[in-house]
C-alpha positions in Angstrom: 103.1 61.8 95.2 105.5 62.3 92.3 107.8 65.3 92.8 110.2 66.5 90.1 112.4 69.5 89.5 112.6 71.3 86.1 115.2 73.8 84.9 114.6 76.3 82.1 115.7 79.7 80.9 112.5 81.4 82.0 109.2 80.7 83.7 107.2 80.1 80.5 109.6 77.4 79.3 109.6 75.8 82.7 105.8 75.7 82.8 105.7 74.1 79.4 108.1 71.4 80.6 105.8 70.7 83.5 102.8 70.4 81.3 104.5 68.2 78.8 105.9 65.7 81.4 103.4 65.8 84.3 100.3 67.1 82.6 97.8 69.8 83.4 97.0 68.3 86.9 100.5 68.9 88.2 100.9 71.5 91.0 103.8 73.9 91.4 105.2 73.7 95.0 108.3 75.8 94.7 110.2 78.2 92.4 113.6 79.9 92.7 116.1 81.6 90.5 119.3 79.7 89.6 122.3 80.4 87.4 121.1 80.5 83.8 117.3 80.5 84.5 114.8 79.2 87.0 114.2 76.0 88.9 110.6 74.9 89.3 109.5 72.1 91.6 106.2 70.4 90.6 104.2 67.5 92.1 101.7 65.1 90.5 98.7 63.9 92.4 99.1 66.7 94.8 96.2 66.7 97.2 94.1 69.8 96.6 93.0 71.8 99.6 89.6 70.9 101.0 86.6 72.9 99.8 85.8 75.8 102.0 83.4 75.0 104.8 80.1 76.9 104.8 79.7 79.7 107.2 78.3 78.8 110.7 76.0 81.6 111.9 76.2 80.6 115.6 80.0 80.4 115.4 80.2 83.8 113.8 77.9 85.3 116.5 80.1 83.9 119.2 83.2 85.3 117.5 81.7 88.7 117.3 80.8 88.6 121.0 84.4 87.6 121.8 85.8 90.4 119.8 83.5 92.9 121.5 84.6 91.6 124.9 88.2 92.0 124.0 87.6 95.5 122.8 85.7 96.4 125.9 88.5 95.0 128.1 91.1 97.0 126.3 89.1 100.2 126.6 88.6 99.6 130.4 92.3 99.0 130.9 93.2 102.1 129.1 90.7 104.1 131.2 92.2 102.8 134.4 95.8 103.7 133.3 94.7 107.2 132.4 92.8 107.8 135.7 95.5 106.3 138.0 97.7 109.4 138.2 94.9 111.9 139.1 93.8 109.6 141.9 97.3 109.7 143.4 97.4 113.4 143.2 94.0 113.7 145.0 95.2 111.4 147.8 98.2 113.5 148.6 96.3 116.7 148.3 93.9 115.5 151.1 96.7 115.4 153.7 95.5 118.8 155.0 92.4 117.2 156.3 94.3 114.7 158.3 96.8 117.2 159.8 95.2 120.6 160.1 98.0 122.1 162.1 100.3 121.8 159.1 99.9 124.0 156.1 98.6 122.1 153.2 101.2 122.0 150.5 100.3 120.4 147.2 102.6 117.7 146.2 103.5 117.4 142.5 104.3 114.0 141.4 107.0 113.9 138.8 107.5 110.7 136.9 111.1 110.0 136.0 111.7 110.7 132.4 112.2 107.5 130.4 115.8 106.9 129.5 116.3 107.3 125.8 116.5 104.0 124.0 119.8 103.3 122.4 119.6 103.9 118.7 119.7 100.6 116.9 122.3 100.5 114.1 120.8 100.8 110.7 120.6 97.3 109.2 122.9 96.9 106.3 121.1 95.8 103.2 122.9 93.4 100.9 122.3 94.5 97.3 122.7 90.9 96.1 120.1 89.6 98.5 117.7 92.4 97.6 118.1 91.8 93.9 117.6 88.0 94.4 114.5 88.7 96.4 113.2 91.0 93.7 113.9 88.4 91.1 112.1 85.7 93.0 109.1 88.0 93.5 109.0 88.7 89.8 109.1 85.0 89.0 106.4 84.3 91.5 104.2 87.0 90.0 104.8 85.7 86.5 103.9 82.2 87.6 100.7 83.4 89.2 99.7 85.3 86.1 100.3 82.3 84.0 98.2 80.1 86.3 95.4 82.7 86.4 95.4 82.9 82.6 95.3 79.1 82.2 92.4 78.9 84.8 90.5 81.7 83.1 90.8 80.2 79.7 89.7 76.7 80.9 86.7 78.2 82.7 85.8 80.2 79.6 85.9 77.2 77.3 83.7 75.1 79.7 81.2 77.8 80.6 81.0 79.9 77.5 82.2 78.0 74.5 80.8 80.5 72.0 82.8 83.3 73.6 85.9 81.1 73.5 85.4 80.6 69.8 85.1 84.3 69.1 88.2 84.9 71.2 90.1 82.4 68.9 88.9 84.2 65.7 89.9 87.6 67.0 93.3 86.2 68.0 93.8 84.9 64.5 93.2 88.5 63.2 95.9 89.7 65.5 93.7 92.1 67.5 95.0 93.2 71.0 93.4 91.4 74.0 92.0 94.6 75.4 90.3 95.6 72.2 89.0 92.0 71.7 87.6 92.0 75.2 85.7 95.2 74.7 84.2 93.9 71.4 83.1 90.6 73.1 81.4 92.4 75.9 79.2 94.3 73.3 78.0 91.0 71.8 77.7 89.0 75.0 73.9 88.9 74.8 73.8 87.5 71.3 73.6 83.7 71.5 73.6 82.8 67.7 77.3 82.4 66.7 77.0 83.8 63.1 75.0 86.8 64.2 77.4 87.5 67.1 80.4 87.4 64.7 78.7 89.8 62.2 77.8 92.3 65.0 81.3 92.0 66.4 82.8 92.9 63.0 80.3 95.8 62.7 81.4 97.2 66.0 85.0 96.8 65.0 84.3 98.8 61.8 82.6 101.6 63.8 85.6 101.8 66.1 88.0 102.6 63.2 88.2 106.3 62.3 88.8 107.4 58.8 89.1 111.0 57.5 85.9 112.5 56.0 87.9 114.1 53.3 91.2 112.8 51.7 94.2 114.7 53.1 95.4 115.6 49.5 92.0 117.2 48.8 92.4 119.4 51.9 95.9 120.5 50.9 98.5 122.2 53.0 101.7 120.8 54.5 101.5 117.0 54.8 104.5 115.4 56.7 105.1 111.7 56.9 106.8 110.6 60.1 107.9 107.3 61.6 110.8 105.0 62.3 113.1 103.8 59.5 111.8 101.0 57.3 108.1 101.9 57.6 107.9 103.0 54.0 107.7 106.8 54.3 109.5 107.7 51.1 107.6 105.2 49.0 104.3 106.4 50.4 105.3 110.0 49.7 106.0 109.1 46.1 102.6 107.5 45.8 100.9 110.6 47.3 102.8 112.9 44.9 102.0 110.8 41.8 98.3 110.5 42.9 98.0 114.3 43.2 99.9 115.0 39.9 97.7 112.6 37.9 94.6 114.2 39.3 95.4 117.9 39.4 98.7 118.4 37.6 102.3 119.2 38.8 102.0 123.0 39.1 100.5 123.0 42.6 102.6 120.4 44.5 106.1 120.4 45.9 108.3 117.9 47.7 110.5 118.6 50.8 113.0 116.3 52.4 114.3 116.6 55.9 116.3 113.3 55.6 120.0 114.2 55.5 121.0 111.1 57.3 120.1 108.1 55.1 122.4 107.5 52.1 120.6 108.1 48.8 117.4 109.4 50.4 117.7 112.9 48.8 118.7 111.5 45.4 115.7 109.2 45.5 113.4 112.1 46.0 115.1 114.2 43.4 114.7 111.4 40.9 111.0 111.3 41.7 110.8 115.1 41.3 112.3 114.9 37.8 109.9 112.2 36.8 106.8 114.1 38.1 108.2 117.5 37.1 107.7 118.9 40.6 110.2 120.9 42.6 112.2 119.3 45.4 113.5 121.3 48.4 116.2 120.0 50.8 116.2 121.3 54.4 119.8 121.7 55.5 120.6 121.1 59.2 121.5 124.7 59.6 118.2 125.8 58.1 114.8 125.9 59.8 111.8 124.2 58.2 109.9 127.4 58.2 112.5 129.1 56.1 112.6 126.2 53.6 108.8 126.3 53.2 108.7 130.0 52.6 109.3 129.9 48.8 106.5 127.2 48.5 103.8 129.3 50.1 101.7 129.3 46.9 101.8 125.6 46.4 98.5 123.9 47.3 100.1 120.7 48.6 103.6 120.4 50.1 104.7 116.8 50.9 107.5 116.5 53.6 109.6 113.4 53.9 111.3 113.0 57.3 114.2 111.0 58.6 113.6 107.8 60.6 115.8 108.3 63.6 116.2 106.4 66.8 114.0 107.5 69.7 117.0 108.7 71.8 118.6 110.7 69.0 118.6 114.5 69.8 118.1 115.2 66.1 114.7 113.5 66.2 113.5 115.9 68.9 114.6 118.9 66.8 112.8 117.4 63.8 109.5 116.8 65.7 109.7 120.3 67.3 110.0 121.8 63.9 106.9 119.9 62.6 105.0 120.9 65.7 105.5 124.6 65.0 102.1 126.3 64.8 103.3 128.7 62.1 103.8 125.8 59.7 100.4 124.1 60.5 101.7 120.8 59.2 99.4 117.7 59.3 101.7 114.9 60.5 100.8 111.3 59.6 102.5 108.4 61.4 103.5 105.7 58.8 103.0 102.2 60.3 104.1 99.0 58.5 101.6 96.2 59.0 104.6 93.8 59.1 105.8 95.3 62.4 105.2 93.7 65.8 102.7 95.3 68.2 105.5 96.5 70.5 107.3 98.2 67.6 104.1 100.0 66.6 103.5 101.2 70.1 107.0 102.4 70.5 106.7 104.3 67.2 103.5 106.0 68.4 104.9 107.1 71.7 108.1 108.3 70.0 106.4 110.5 67.4 103.3 111.7 69.1 105.0 114.8 70.5 104.7 116.5 67.0 100.9 116.2 67.0 99.5 113.4 64.8 96.6 114.0 62.5 96.3 110.3 61.7 98.2 107.3 60.4 99.0 105.5 57.1 99.3 101.7 57.1 101.8 100.4 54.7 103.1 97.0 53.5 99.8 95.3 53.8 100.6 93.0 50.9 103.5 91.6 53.0 101.7 91.3 56.3 100.3 88.1 57.8 97.8 90.1 59.9 96.3 93.6 60.1 95.0 93.5 63.7 98.1 94.9 65.4 98.1 98.1 63.3 94.3 98.5 63.5 94.5 97.9 67.3 97.0 100.8 67.7 94.9 103.1 65.5 91.7 102.4 67.5 93.3 102.6 71.0 95.1 105.9 70.2 92.2 107.4 68.2 94.3 107.8 65.0 92.3 108.1 61.8 93.6 105.7 59.1 94.2 108.1 56.2 95.6 105.7 53.6 96.4 102.1 53.0 99.4 101.0 51.0 99.3 97.4 49.8 101.9 97.1 47.0 104.9 98.6 45.3 103.2 100.2 42.4 103.0 104.0 42.2 100.4 105.3 42.7 98.0 102.3 42.1 98.7 100.6 45.4 97.5 103.4 47.6 93.8 103.5 48.7 91.7 105.8 50.9 90.1 103.1 53.2 86.8 102.9 55.0 86.1 101.1 58.2 84.3 98.1 56.7 87.0 97.7 54.0 89.7 97.6 56.7 87.8 95.0 58.6 87.3 92.9 55.5 91.0 93.1 54.8 91.8 92.1 58.4 89.5 89.1 58.2 91.0 88.0 54.9 94.5 88.1 56.4 93.8 86.1 59.5 96.0 83.1 60.0 94.5 79.7 59.1 96.0 78.0 62.1 94.0 78.0 65.4 95.9 79.6 68.3 97.3 77.1 70.8 95.9 76.7 74.3 99.1 78.2 75.7 98.7 81.2 73.5 95.1 81.8 74.6 96.1 81.4 78.3 99.0 83.8 77.9 96.6 86.3 76.2 94.2 86.2 79.1 97.1 86.4 81.5 98.3 89.6 79.8 94.7 91.0 79.9 94.7 90.3 83.7 98.1 91.9 84.1 97.0 95.0 82.3 93.9 95.3 84.5 96.0 95.1 87.6 98.3 97.8 86.4 95.4 100.1 85.6 94.0 99.6 89.1 97.4 100.1 90.7 
C-alpha cells in the first residue's frame, strides 16, 4: 500500500493533487485542517471493504427471538421492582393476625430520600477547539460531497451515456444544475438522442416567460432597477428612443433617481435634449410621488435608478418609493448576461422587495453564455421583457420570445467540453442543494 500526504489551500485543490498523482483509484484515509489550508492523506491499492453478505433468514429469525426475550426480561424485572414495595406493606399490615391482643397499627414504610447529587461543574468549552472541530466537519462534508459527485457522474456515464451527453450540452449553455436536472427528467423516456435534444429545448422554451404585450405599449411608470454596471441607463435610452421613433416625443418623459453616480444626470439630460423629451431629477429631499405629479398626463414615464450596494440605507428608501402603490410603477430588474450566477442571484434578492414585473437581459453581445441569466429568470418566474445585444440606440433592443432566447443560448454555448471534474462538481452541488431542501 502506498500512502502519501498532500497539502493544498482547500479541499478541491487537494483532491486534484490526489487524482493527478495517485489516480482515480486512490482512497482518502484522513483529512485535517493545517495552517494555510488542508492536509489530506491518501492511499493507493487500498483494499476495498468486502461486499455485503446476503441476508440470512434463519439468523434474522434467531436475532428477533433474542430481542424479544431481552424485552420480556426487562419488562418482568420492571414489574418485580414495582410490586416489591406493596408486598412489604402487606406483610407488616398482617401482624394483627399473628398477635390479636395488640392493636393493629399500620406501618408506613418511608424510604430515605436520595441525597442530591453534587452538581457537576459546567464543562468549559474551548472556542479554538470548537472552531477547529467545526472546520474539520466542514472539510469532511465537502470531501464527501465531492466523492459523491464523482461517483454519481461515473455511474451516469456508464449506465446512461445519452443522459450524460445531454448534461454536457446543457453545461456548455451555462444552465444551472437544478434546471438542467428537471429538463432531463422530462425527456428521460426518449431514447433517440436528436429527438431528446429537440424536446429538451422545446421544454426549455416553454419554461421562459415573456410578456404578452410590450411594456412600452402598456404605458405607465416603468422603472429600471439593478446593481451598478448592469446597463440601466443605456437600456433606458434605448427604450426612450424606441418609443419616440414610434409614437413621438410628446407623450414620454424621463426621470432620474441617480444622484450618486458622477455624470449620470448629465447623461440623461443630454439624451433628453437629443430626443426632445423632458427630464426630471428627483432630489433626495423630494419624494418620487411629488416628482411624478407634473408628469401625470404622460403616457410613458421611464425612471432611471441608482445602482447602490445591498447594505446601503439609501437603496432601501429607493425601493420603498418604487413599491408605493400610489405610483403603480412596473419595476424591471436589469441583468447583464456577462455577470456570474451568484451575482445575478444576489441582484434578485436585493431588489425583489420593490416588486418586480420582469427582467431585462443586457450585454448579450459581450456574454459567453446566456444560461445563467435564463436560469434565474425561469427559477424566479421573471418574464424576460427585453433583450439588449449591442450599443446601438435603439436598434440593439428586441422584444424576445422563448424559442428565440433558447436559440440564442444555444449559439452562445462554449465549444469546449466541460471537464470531468466540472461535471462531478456540478452533480455534487445538485446533491448538496437537495440535502439543504430536505433539511
